[in-house]
C-alpha angles and dihedrals in degrees: 000000000000119000121201104205119195124188114200138188112184118223112265089232095049110142124224089246091053092047092052093048089052095049091045091053092049090049093049093049095052092045099046102038106082097199091068108105103174140001132197124178124186144173121237115253122204112205107158101273111164090235093058094079089055095053122094115243091245105123141038095171139034130203119194115193118187129207134182091239147338092284091056087054091049092050088052094050093049095048119110090232089059090049090057089046091049093054092053092042090069095038095049102041133070087196132018131169125182126192134173123214136184100223136198138129130319087281085082087075090061086072097054107160133164092218117083094189 
């Protein structure tokens, strides 16, 4: 499985109309792009964990979008509905980070390697 993980921090001055446009574009993308298998969205919680003070203030929300494989992710990224979402992504957010991971069980850690290529 491949997970597309997106960390987002909305602009402080984001209007309700801009927020709704972003949400609508996200909903359209996950509805219309057939390679999307599962979607989870969450809001950051701060609960006093020691690590929280060491983290940059770069994200208030996360979206995790799962695909069967790398080709499914590539199809998502090439789809016109994703293009529309991508445009609004940069307009609606003060910070946005996107990473792609091939995921499995804890056995993935047995292959820890500094090289990504």
